C-alpha positions as CSV (number, residue, x, y, z in Angstrom):
1,M,-87.3,7.2,30.2
2,A,-89.1,10.5,31.0
3,R,-89.8,9.2,34.5
4,H,-86.2,8.4,35.1
5,A,-85.0,11.9,33.8
6,M,-87.6,13.6,36.1
7,K,-86.6,11.5,39.0
8,R,-82.9,12.7,38.3
9,L,-83.8,16.3,37.8
10,L,-85.8,16.3,41.1
11,R,-83.2,14.6,43.3
12,G,-83.0,15.2,46.9
13,K,-84.6,14.0,50.1
14,P,-88.2,15.3,51.1
15,S,-86.3,16.9,54.1
16,Q,-83.8,18.7,51.8
17,W,-86.6,20.2,49.6
18,A,-88.2,21.5,53.0
19,T,-84.9,23.3,54.0
20,I,-83.5,24.4,50.7
21,W,-85.5,27.7,50.8
22,L,-83.4,28.8,53.9
23,F,-80.3,28.8,51.9
24,F,-81.9,31.3,49.4
25,L,-83.3,33.3,52.1
26,I,-80.2,33.8,54.1
27,A,-77.7,34.0,51.3
28,I,-79.6,36.1,48.9
29,G,-82.4,37.9,51.2
30,G,-79.9,38.5,53.9
31,L,-77.9,40.8,51.7
32,W,-80.9,43.2,51.8
33,Y,-82.2,42.3,55.2
34,P,-79.2,41.3,57.7
35,W,-81.4,40.3,60.3
36,L,-82.0,37.0,58.6
37,G,-78.4,36.1,59.6
38,Y,-79.8,35.3,63.0
39,L,-81.3,32.2,61.4
40,M,-77.9,31.0,60.8
41,L,-77.1,31.7,64.4
42,A,-80.2,29.5,65.6
43,M,-79.0,26.7,63.4
44,M,-75.3,27.0,64.5
45,L,-76.6,26.8,68.2
46,G,-78.9,23.9,67.4
47,I,-76.5,21.7,65.4
48,P,-74.2,20.8,68.1
49,V,-77.2,19.5,70.5
50,L,-78.5,17.4,67.5
51,A,-74.8,16.1,66.6
52,Y,-74.3,14.8,70.1
53,F,-77.2,12.3,69.5
54,R,-77.1,11.9,65.8
55,S,-73.6,12.9,64.4
56,R,-73.7,14.3,61.1
57,Y,-77.6,13.8,60.6
58,W,-77.9,17.6,60.0
59,C,-75.5,17.5,57.0
60,G,-77.2,14.8,55.1
61,N,-80.7,15.7,55.7
62,L,-81.5,19.2,57.0
63,C,-78.7,21.5,56.0
64,P,-79.9,24.3,53.7
65,R,-76.6,24.4,51.9
66,G,-76.2,20.6,51.6
67,A,-79.7,20.7,50.1
68,F,-78.7,23.3,47.6
69,L,-75.6,21.3,46.6
70,D,-77.4,18.0,46.2
71,I,-80.5,19.3,44.4
72,V,-79.0,22.3,42.4
73,L,-75.1,21.9,41.9
74,Y,-75.3,18.2,41.4
75,H,-76.3,19.0,37.8
76,F,-73.2,21.0,37.2
77,S,-70.7,19.0,39.1
78,P,-68.0,16.9,37.3
79,H,-68.5,14.1,40.1
80,R,-64.9,13.8,40.6
81,P,-63.4,12.7,44.0
82,Y,-62.2,15.4,46.2
83,P,-58.5,15.6,47.4
84,K,-57.6,13.0,50.2
85,L,-56.3,15.9,52.0
86,F,-60.1,16.9,52.8
87,K,-60.4,13.7,54.7
88,K,-57.6,14.5,56.9
89,Q,-58.5,15.5,60.5
90,S,-55.5,18.0,60.8
91,F,-56.7,19.7,57.6
92,R,-60.5,19.9,58.5
93,W,-59.4,21.4,62.1
94,A,-57.2,23.7,60.4
95,V,-60.0,25.0,58.2
96,F,-62.3,25.1,61.2
97,S,-59.7,27.1,63.2
98,F,-59.2,29.4,60.3
99,I,-63.0,30.2,59.7
100,M,-63.6,30.4,63.5
101,T,-60.9,32.8,63.8
102,V,-62.0,35.0,61.2
103,F,-65.5,34.9,62.5
104,A,-64.3,35.8,66.1
105,I,-62.2,38.7,64.9
106,R,-65.2,40.1,62.7
107,M,-67.6,39.5,65.6
108,T,-65.4,41.6,67.9
109,L,-65.4,44.3,65.4
110,A,-69.3,44.2,64.8
111,W,-70.1,43.7,68.4
112,G,-72.8,46.1,69.7
113,N,-74.2,46.7,66.2
114,W,-76.9,44.1,65.8
115,V,-77.5,44.6,62.3
116,A,-73.7,44.2,61.6
117,V,-73.9,41.0,63.5
118,G,-76.6,39.6,61.7
119,G,-74.7,40.8,58.5
120,L,-71.8,38.8,59.5
121,F,-73.7,35.4,59.6
122,V,-75.0,36.3,56.1
123,N,-71.4,37.2,55.0
124,M,-70.1,34.1,56.3
125,C,-73.0,32.0,54.5
126,V,-72.2,33.8,51.3
127,V,-68.4,33.4,51.3
128,T,-68.5,29.7,52.5
129,S,-71.3,29.1,49.9
130,I,-69.1,30.6,47.0
131,V,-66.2,28.2,48.2
132,A,-68.8,25.3,48.3
133,I,-69.9,26.1,44.7
134,L,-66.4,26.4,43.3
135,L,-65.3,23.1,45.0
136,G,-68.5,21.5,43.8
137,M,-67.7,22.8,40.3
138,I,-64.0,21.4,40.4
139,F,-64.7,18.0,42.1
140,N,-68.2,16.9,43.4
141,Q,-71.1,18.7,44.6
142,R,-70.4,17.7,48.1
143,A,-66.7,18.5,48.3
144,W,-67.3,21.5,50.6
145,C,-69.1,19.2,53.2
146,A,-65.8,17.1,53.8
147,I,-64.1,20.2,55.1
148,C,-67.3,22.2,56.5
149,P,-66.4,23.5,60.1
150,M,-69.8,22.6,61.2
151,G,-69.5,19.1,59.8
152,T,-66.2,18.8,61.6
153,L,-67.6,19.8,64.9
154,Q,-70.9,17.5,64.4
155,E,-68.5,14.5,63.6
156,S,-66.5,15.1,66.6
157,L,-69.6,15.5,68.9
158,G,-71.3,12.6,67.5
159,K,-68.4,10.5,68.3
160,L,-68.5,11.9,71.8
161,G,-72.2,11.3,72.1
162,S,-72.0,7.8,70.8
163,G,-69.1,7.0,72.9
164,Q,-71.0,8.1,75.8
165,T,-74.2,6.0,74.9
166,K,-71.9,3.0,74.3
167,A,-70.2,3.5,77.8
168,K,-73.7,3.9,79.4
169,K,-74.9,0.6,77.7
170,A,-71.7,-1.3,78.7
171,S,-72.1,0.0,82.3
172,A,-75.6,-1.1,82.6
173,K,-74.8,-4.4,81.0
174,A,-71.9,-5.0,83.4
175,T,-74.3,-4.0,86.4
176,K,-76.7,-6.6,85.5
177,L,-74.1,-9.2,85.4
178,L,-72.8,-8.3,89.1
179,P,-73.9,-10.4,91.8
180,P,-76.5,-8.7,94.2
181,V,-75.0,-6.7,97.1
182,E,-76.0,-8.3,100.6
């Protein structure tokens, strides 16, 4: 019985345990040292490349916020399904557009002040994490992930990437079936 309880308490993948510290470093440490926000920028630049080949692999394995939601918030979540609206592409892209618009406006205002730019990334992390925690306390711990702008982008890039891969494989297969050119 104790082993089962410990396993439930220490839930999460090894990769999530390896990245959860980044969540606290950026969301809390960034409040005092805004340069830490550039870690978020590095992640945001690397995620699309990974997503093209592995779709939402980042979300379930490497995302620091996802690790926090799975490891910590899981224990405080009512585990209710989130609204069907969260699954609609139009709603997810509306959330993406809203957050990117706010981000672009704030980036324009902060541009040139590199500490303020780093602070902007920290602020976006903190605000979206508060929303993620609230949604997790109302629905399930990963409700935010259904509407996460980076997750929405990753899913689209993953479909594009896998579509390219499938097209290349089909083309290679079709080429093999063609008679040799004389």
